[in-house]
C-alpha positions in Angstrom: 45.2 -37.3 -21.2 41.9 -36.2 -19.8 41.0 -36.7 -16.1 37.4 -37.4 -15.4 35.7 -36.8 -12.0 32.9 -37.9 -9.8 31.6 -34.7 -8.1 28.8 -34.2 -5.6 26.1 -31.8 -6.4 27.7 -29.2 -4.1 31.0 -29.4 -5.9 33.1 -31.6 -3.7 35.5 -33.8 -5.7 34.8 -37.5 -4.8 37.0 -39.4 -7.2 38.9 -39.0 -10.5 40.2 -41.3 -13.2 41.6 -41.1 -16.7 38.9 -43.7 -17.6 35.3 -42.6 -17.0 34.1 -46.2 -16.8 36.0 -46.8 -13.6 35.2 -43.7 -11.7 32.0 -44.1 -9.7 32.9 -45.1 -6.2 30.7 -43.0 -4.0 27.0 -42.7 -4.2 26.9 -39.8 -1.7 29.4 -37.2 -0.5 31.0 -37.9 2.8 31.3 -34.2 3.5 27.8 -32.9 2.8 25.7 -35.9 1.9 24.9 -34.7 -1.6 24.5 -37.1 -4.5 27.7 -38.0 -6.4 27.4 -37.6 -10.2 29.8 -38.4 -13.1 27.9 -36.8 -16.0 25.8 -33.8 -16.8 22.4 -34.4 -15.1 20.7 -32.5 -17.9 21.8 -34.3 -21.0 23.3 -37.5 -19.4 25.9 -37.4 -22.1 28.9 -35.3 -21.2 31.2 -36.8 -18.5 32.4 -34.4 -15.9 36.0 -33.3 -16.6 38.4 -32.4 -13.8 41.3 -31.5 -16.1 42.4 -31.8 -19.7 45.6 -33.3 -18.4 46.3 -36.4 -16.3 46.3 -35.3 -12.6 45.7 -36.9 -9.2 42.4 -36.5 -7.3 44.2 -34.6 -4.5 45.4 -32.0 -7.0 41.9 -31.2 -8.2 40.2 -28.1 -6.7 36.5 -27.1 -7.0 37.6 -24.1 -9.0 39.1 -26.4 -11.7 35.7 -27.9 -12.6 33.7 -26.9 -15.6 30.7 -24.7 -14.6 28.8 -25.6 -17.8 28.3 -28.8 -19.7 30.5 -29.0 -22.8 27.7 -30.9 -24.6 24.4 -29.1 -23.9 25.6 -25.9 -22.2 23.5 -26.4 -19.0 25.1 -25.2 -15.8 26.3 -27.9 -13.4 24.6 -28.1 -10.0 27.6 -26.5 -8.2 27.4 -23.4 -10.4 25.2 -20.5 -9.3 24.2 -17.3 -11.0 26.5 -16.2 -13.8 28.5 -19.4 -13.3 29.9 -18.6 -9.9 30.9 -21.6 -7.9 28.8 -22.0 -4.7 29.9 -23.2 -1.3 27.3 -23.4 1.4 27.7 -21.5 4.6 29.8 -18.5 5.7 33.4 -18.0 6.8 32.4 -15.3 9.3 29.0 -14.7 10.8 27.6 -11.2 11.3 26.5 -11.4 14.9 28.7 -8.5 16.1 29.1 -6.4 13.0 28.6 -2.7 13.7 28.7 -0.1 10.9 29.2 0.0 7.2 32.8 -1.2 7.2 32.1 -4.3 9.2 29.1 -5.2 7.2 30.7 -4.7 3.8 33.9 -6.5 4.8 32.0 -9.5 6.3 29.8 -9.6 3.2 32.8 -9.6 0.9 34.5 -12.3 2.9 31.4 -14.6 2.8 30.7 -13.9 -0.9 34.3 -14.9 -1.8 33.9 -18.0 0.4 30.7 -19.0 -1.3 32.1 -18.6 -4.8 35.4 -20.4 -4.0 37.8 -17.4 -4.1 39.9 -18.9 -1.4 42.8 -16.5 -1.4 40.6 -13.5 -1.3 38.8 -14.9 1.7 42.0 -14.9 3.8 43.2 -11.5 2.5 39.9 -9.9 3.4 39.7 -11.7 6.8 43.2 -10.4 7.7 41.9 -6.9 6.9 38.9 -7.4 9.2 41.1 -8.5 12.1 43.6 -5.7 11.5 41.0 -3.0 11.5 39.1 -4.4 14.5 42.3 -4.5 16.6 43.0 -0.9 15.6 39.5 0.1 16.8 39.9 -1.7 20.1 43.3 0.0 20.8 42.1 3.4 19.6 38.8 3.1 21.5 40.5 2.3 24.8 43.7 4.4 24.7 42.6 7.3 22.5 45.0 10.0 21.4 46.8 10.0 24.8 48.6 6.8 23.9 48.3 7.0 20.1 51.6 5.2 19.7 49.8 2.0 20.7 48.2 1.8 17.2 49.7 4.7 15.1 53.1 5.4 13.7 53.6 9.1 14.0 56.9 9.0 12.1 55.3 7.7 9.0 51.8 9.0 9.5 50.0 5.7 9.3 48.7 2.9 11.4 51.2 0.3 12.6 51.8 -2.8 10.5 49.7 -5.7 11.5 52.5 -7.5 13.2 53.1 -4.5 15.5 49.4 -4.2 16.2 49.1 -7.8 17.3 52.1 -7.4 19.6 50.6 -4.2 21.1 47.2 -5.9 21.5 48.9 -8.8 23.2 50.9 -6.5 25.6 47.7 -4.6 26.4 45.5 -7.6 27.4 45.7 -6.7 31.1 44.0 -3.3 30.3 41.6 -4.9 27.8 40.4 -7.9 29.8 37.6 -5.7 31.2 35.9 -5.9 27.8 36.1 -9.7 27.3 37.0 -12.9 29.1 38.3 -14.4 25.9 41.4 -12.5 25.2 43.6 -15.5 25.8 46.9 -16.8 24.7 45.1 -19.2 22.4 43.3 -16.3 20.8 46.5 -14.4 20.2 48.1 -17.5 18.6 45.1 -17.9 16.3 45.4 -14.2 15.3 49.1 -14.7 14.4 48.1 -17.8 12.4 45.4 -16.1 10.4 47.8 -13.1 9.9 50.3 -15.5 8.4 47.7 -17.1 6.1 46.5 -13.7 4.9 50.1 -12.5 4.3 50.8 -15.7 2.3 47.8 -15.0 0.1 48.6 -11.3 -0.4 52.3 -11.7 -1.2 52.7 -15.1 -3.0 51.8 -16.1 -6.5 52.5 -19.7 -5.9 50.7 -20.8 -2.7 47.1 -21.7 -2.9 44.8 -22.7 -0.1 42.7 -25.8 -0.8 39.0 -26.0 -0.4 39.1 -28.5 2.5 41.8 -26.4 4.3 39.7 -23.3 4.1 36.5 -25.0 5.2 38.4 -26.4 8.2 39.4 -22.9 9.2 35.9 -21.5 9.1 34.8 -22.3 12.7 37.9 -20.9 14.3 37.9 -17.9 12.0 34.3 -17.1 13.1 35.2 -17.5 16.8 38.3 -15.2 16.5 36.3 -12.5 14.6 33.4 -12.7 17.0 35.6 -12.3 20.1 37.4 -9.3 18.6 34.2 -7.6 17.3 32.4 -8.2 20.5 35.3 -6.7 22.5 35.4 -3.7 20.1 31.7 -3.1 20.7 32.2 -3.2 24.4 35.1 -0.7 24.1 32.9 1.6 22.1 30.1 1.4 24.6 32.5 2.1 27.5 34.3 5.0 25.9 
């Protein structure tokens, strides 16, 4: 049984029903204010389909929606170039990026965020945090205390969990670079590490659109604190 959807023009799912005649409840999206539509705005013929099966509204994700009308072939408003789903905004801003690695990683994070590749966002964000912590510890301690960030026995940087613990233990030394290296920040780093691990190592767990969007402000804050501290470390050393 087909499930039909009312979707705002930015791709937020507003309502679903197995009967398209009883679906239009919301004129505008409560999240972004965009107009809610139930059919292709080009041909006004094809109803928007959430799934070819009968599923609940809460089980529909933006990535499940058709990108093109099954009747006339026109792209739906939430589809961008080459049929990539668009989400407005960014997951991490670039206020404190410094160098090619920063810029490329942040651009990839935000590109994945805009096209709805939710799992990739958290994996790449975890990578950004991990590398920034390495740079902070390496910049401050140098090779004299290389064990803070490097595992000599295995000739590699420490695992992320070890890096976070070392970073936490080093805050008394690193406070000179930032006033924001707080317990709350460390807790958020652990939380984002767990989310990134879940995306990288699980084939079952999926992060929902709303869940990821709710993370964006805190993710931007954590990244900015670490990147700004890293910049101060580099300037001082």
